[in-house]
C-alpha positions in Angstrom: 10.6 15.4 -31.0 13.9 17.0 -31.9 16.8 14.7 -32.7 19.9 14.6 -30.6 22.9 14.4 -32.8 26.6 13.9 -32.2 29.1 15.2 -34.8 32.7 13.9 -35.0 35.4 15.1 -37.3 39.1 15.9 -36.8 38.7 19.2 -38.8 37.1 22.0 -36.8 35.7 23.7 -40.0 33.8 20.5 -40.9 32.3 20.2 -37.4 31.4 23.8 -37.5 29.8 23.5 -41.0 27.9 20.3 -40.1 26.6 21.7 -36.9 25.5 25.0 -38.6 23.6 23.0 -41.3 21.9 20.9 -38.7 20.9 23.9 -36.6 19.6 25.8 -39.7 17.5 22.8 -40.8 15.7 22.6 -37.4 15.7 18.8 -37.4 17.5 18.6 -34.0 20.3 19.7 -31.8 24.0 18.8 -31.8 24.4 17.5 -28.2 28.1 16.8 -28.5 31.2 17.1 -30.8 34.3 15.0 -31.0 37.6 15.6 -32.7 38.9 12.0 -32.8 38.2 8.4 -32.2 39.0 8.5 -28.5 36.8 11.5 -27.7 34.0 10.1 -29.9 33.8 6.8 -28.1 34.0 8.5 -24.7 31.3 11.0 -25.7 28.9 8.2 -26.9 29.3 6.5 -23.5 28.2 9.6 -21.7 25.7 11.4 -23.9 22.4 9.9 -25.3 22.0 10.6 -29.0 19.7 9.6 -31.8 22.1 9.9 -34.8 25.9 9.9 -35.1 27.5 12.0 -37.9 31.1 11.0 -38.1 34.2 11.3 -40.3 35.8 8.1 -41.7 39.4 9.1 -41.3 40.4 10.5 -37.9 44.0 9.2 -37.2 46.1 9.7 -34.1 43.9 8.2 -31.4 44.4 5.1 -29.2 41.3 3.7 -31.0 41.6 3.1 -34.7 39.6 5.0 -37.2 38.0 3.8 -40.5 36.2 0.5 -40.7 37.5 -0.5 -37.2 35.8 2.6 -35.7 32.5 1.9 -37.4 32.6 -1.7 -36.1 33.4 -0.5 -32.6 30.5 2.0 -32.6 28.2 -0.7 -33.9 29.2 -3.2 -31.2 28.8 -0.7 -28.4 25.7 1.1 -29.8 23.9 -1.4 -32.1 20.8 0.7 -32.6 22.6 4.0 -33.3 22.2 5.2 -36.9 25.5 6.3 -38.4 25.9 9.0 -41.1 29.4 8.7 -42.5 31.2 11.8 -43.8 33.9 10.8 -46.3 36.0 11.7 -49.3 36.5 8.0 -50.2 36.5 7.2 -53.9 37.1 3.4 -53.8 33.8 1.4 -54.4 35.0 -1.6 -52.5 35.9 0.5 -49.4 32.5 2.2 -49.6 30.8 -1.2 -49.7 32.8 -2.2 -46.6 31.9 1.0 -44.8 28.2 0.3 -45.2 28.7 -3.4 -44.2 30.5 -2.2 -41.1 27.7 0.0 -39.9 27.3 3.2 -41.9 23.7 3.7 -43.1 24.4 7.0 -45.0 27.3 8.2 -47.0 27.7 12.0 -47.4 30.6 13.5 -49.5 32.1 16.2 -47.3 34.4 17.4 -50.1 31.6 18.9 -52.1 28.3 20.7 -51.5 26.8 17.4 -50.4 26.9 18.6 -46.7 23.7 20.5 -47.7 22.2 17.0 -47.9 23.1 16.2 -44.3 19.7 16.9 -42.8 18.0 14.6 -45.4 20.6 11.9 -44.6 20.0 12.2 -40.9 16.2 12.0 -41.2 16.5 9.0 -43.6 18.7 6.9 -41.4 16.5 7.8 -38.4 13.7 6.1 -40.3 15.8 3.0 -40.7 16.7 3.6 -44.4 20.0 4.1 -46.2 21.0 7.3 -48.0 23.8 8.2 -50.4 24.6 11.8 -51.3 24.6 12.9 -54.9 28.3 13.4 -54.8 29.1 9.7 -54.5 25.9 8.1 -55.9 27.7 7.2 -59.1 30.4 5.4 -57.2 27.8 3.4 -55.3 26.0 2.5 -58.5 29.3 1.1 -59.7 29.6 -1.3 -56.7 27.6 -4.0 -58.5 30.2 -4.0 -61.2 33.0 -4.8 -58.8 32.7 -8.6 -59.3 36.3 -9.6 -59.9 38.5 -10.6 -57.0 41.0 -7.9 -57.7 41.2 -4.4 -58.8 42.0 -4.2 -62.6 44.4 -1.4 -61.8 46.7 -3.6 -59.8 49.7 -5.1 -61.5 50.2 -8.9 -61.4 52.9 -8.6 -58.8 50.8 -6.3 -56.6 47.9 -8.8 -56.9 50.2 -11.7 -55.8 51.5 -9.8 -52.8 47.9 -9.0 -51.7 46.9 -12.7 -52.2 49.7 -13.8 -50.0 48.9 -11.2 -47.4 45.3 -12.5 -47.4 46.7 -16.0 -46.7 48.3 -14.7 -43.5 51.9 -14.2 -44.7 54.0 -11.3 -43.5 55.9 -9.0 -45.8 59.2 -10.7 -44.9 57.7 -14.1 -45.5 56.4 -13.1 -48.9 59.9 -11.6 -49.7 61.5 -14.9 -48.9 59.0 -17.0 -50.8 59.2 -14.8 -54.0 62.9 -14.3 -53.7 62.6 -10.5 -53.6 63.8 -7.9 -51.1 61.6 -6.8 -48.2 61.8 -3.3 -49.6 60.4 -4.4 -52.9 57.5 -6.3 -51.3 56.7 -3.4 -49.0 56.7 -1.0 -52.0 54.3 -3.3 -53.9 52.0 -3.5 -50.9 52.0 0.2 -50.4 51.4 0.8 -54.2 48.4 -1.5 -54.1 47.0 0.3 -51.1 47.3 3.6 -52.8 45.4 2.4 -55.9 42.7 0.9 -53.7 42.3 4.1 -51.7 43.2 2.3 -48.5 45.4 4.0 -45.9 46.0 1.5 -43.1 46.6 -2.2 -42.5 43.3 -2.7 -40.7 41.3 -1.5 -43.7 43.5 -3.5 -46.1 42.8 -6.8 -44.3 39.1 -6.0 -44.2 39.2 -5.4 -47.9 41.2 -8.7 -48.5 38.7 -10.6 -46.4 35.7 -9.1 -48.2 37.3 -9.8 -51.6 38.3 -13.3 -50.7 41.6 -12.8 -52.5 43.1 -16.2 -51.9 
């Protein structure tokens, strides 16, 4: 039985490349393509599929991307295997992506898309798969045992700790007697170092790291 596969990415060239690789492999058929979170969730509600291949970052929709998107797909389609296309380089965020529902990680920035058919077949069997392009990052996950990234400055760490405790940027500024601009800068600097691009993923990271 040929697999029914949905491909989602906001870059047409990635969708085209992924669909071409799937067609050439003969493992199944691409039964639908989506260019964002809204179209993906709508498509999954209308089209039956066996495996979802989706990008991690697809901003601009009414529905959030990233970890929130993975969680939304998992809630609505709990048995649907997910292959995640990503250029992420942060081990903690990779861990969270798998905890949020991704069963395979494929690096779309390299030649790892050639591994896509293998990843699809692997998750269809109920197993996990990590492409060679990011396997070294995954192996480093077990080394992430501290509660903070060693690249963060003490002030950045303190700002994240207070955010994890539910404080706002303005509240932190008042407590630490700094300007709101300074606290916002430190928060944004920490997010860049962690490879995190939005507040939803930041708070998921803080919760997972228990930075309190």
